[in-house]
N, C-alpha and C positions, 0 to 999 in steps of 0.2 A: 078378559084377565082369563086366566085358565086358572080349571081347577082342582086341584092337586089330588081329591081326593076323590073322582074317573077317570085319573090318570094314573094307578098307582103300579099300577099293573107294567105303566115302564116305568116309578121308580125302583120298584122290583124287582125286574126285570134285570135293570143295571148294575145292580147290589152285583146279580144274579154274576151277568159280564166279569166281572170285579174277582168274585168266589173262583166261576173258573179260567179268569189271569191267576189267579196265589196260586190255584194248583195244578198245571197245568207247569208256571216257570220251581211248580217244587216237584212236579213225574220229570220236568229235565234232567232235575240238580242226583234225581233219586234214577235214575236211568241205568247207573254203571253198576251202579247196583242191579237190578233189573227186575227195582218194582216200584210200576203203576195210581196210585190214588185216583181210582174211583169213588168216586161222592154225591155221585148225580140226586142220590135218595131224600139228600137232606135240602133239595134246593124246589120237588117237588112237592114233598113236604110239607114246606112251609107254601109255599102258594097254596097245595089245596085244604092245610086247618084252614086259610089264617085268612085266603081272601074270593070270593064271590067264586064262583064258577068261571067266568066271560071272565073277569078278570084276571086269577090264577091262569088262566090254557092261554090267555092273553101273555104275559109276563111269563111263558113256555116255551109259547109259538119261534122265539126270536132268538133262543138258546136251540132247540131242535136244529130250526134249520142251522146254527155255527156247527153242532156237533154230525148236523150230514155233508156240511162242506169238510168234515173234516176226516172222517170213519172211511172205509176202501170198503165201507157196505151198501144197499141199492142206496141211490141220492130216494129221501121221502119214512126208511127208511126207523129214522129217529123223531121223528116229526111223528107220527103215524104207532108212535109205541109208547113214549111219551105218550100223543094226547091219551094216550089207551089207558097206559102204567095215576097219572093223573083226575080222569075217572073214578075209578074205579076208587082211586083212596076218597076223594073227592065225596062219589060217594056210602065211602064210608064213615064221613070224620063226622056221621051224626048217632058212631058209637064210640066213637072217642070221644074223652074232657077234655076239653083245648087246651083248656088251663091253666094243665096239668106240664109240667113236662115234665115224665115219665112219655105221661102217655103219645110228647110229641118224640121224642128218645126215643123210645119202642117203633112208633108211625118212620118215619127219617131210617132205623138201623131196619128193618123189614122191604120197605119199599128198593133203599143201597142192596136186598139179596138181591131181590122182587128183578131190579134193573140191569144189575152185575151175569144173574143167569139168562139174561133174556136178550142183553147182546153178545153174549158167551158161547147162547145154542144160536145166535144169526150166526154172530162171523163161522164158527165152525157151520151149517148148512153152508155158509155159501162162497167161503176161502178153505174150506175142506178140513179134515179137524184133523191131516197129522202135525199142522205144522204144534197146533196145543198138548199144555201137555200142564199135569197134573196141582205141580213140582208149586212152575208159574203162577199157573189160576187162584190155588190153592193162596199161595202169599198173597199176590194183587188182596185175594177178597179176604185180607183178613186185615190187611196196609187197610184198603178203604172206613175197613167196616170201624178201624182203633184213628184213622181220623175223625170218621160220622160223629165215633163219641164222644172224645173228646175236643171239637168244636162247634158239633150241634144249637148249645143252651147260649154261641157267643150268635150263631150265626145267627138264632129267635131275637137273639136282641138283640144285634147290629138290623137285621131286615126291621124289625121297629122302633129304634133308637132314627133309623134313617126316614119310617115314615112320619116318626112325631116329628126331627125337623120341618115338617110337610105340614103342617098340624094335623095328622092324623092317627088320628090311636085310637089302635084293631081293641083295645080292652074293652071297652067304653061303647066303641059300638053290639059291640059280643055282647055284654051283660042287657046292650038295649033291645037289642031281635030276640032278645030272653022276654 
């Protein structure tokens, strides 16, 4: 029998994929308005704050490869960039009270801004900056931050609830670790 506790990264990765699917659908319908939702910080934040380093990285690697396949940036950029952001967030998590939703929220917002800026700068360097305009970039950043602000708590609760269906209680594990 497979121990779900050791495979929690796969469960989290599946929920990450579902989140990307729904955000992709929202982006499809918002495209005529010129709005694209970017919420990678929320996914990074959950993996960095709630999982061990190895399990969090494993949960994000398939997502990074999926984003690499969709991005016009050089293959491997998303993988390296997401791994770097995740590592920084995981190192900084010792300074964050993970059980407080405000710290989860702030971490998600900061990671989303960092990821958005990183992808924007990479696109400007790789694809040329003449196609990037400040107005649409600001609108997309604002839309992404609004979505993260509205859905962050729901996303964390959904991930925790999904893990609890498999008998994994993150809150109890964090209390025992202290």
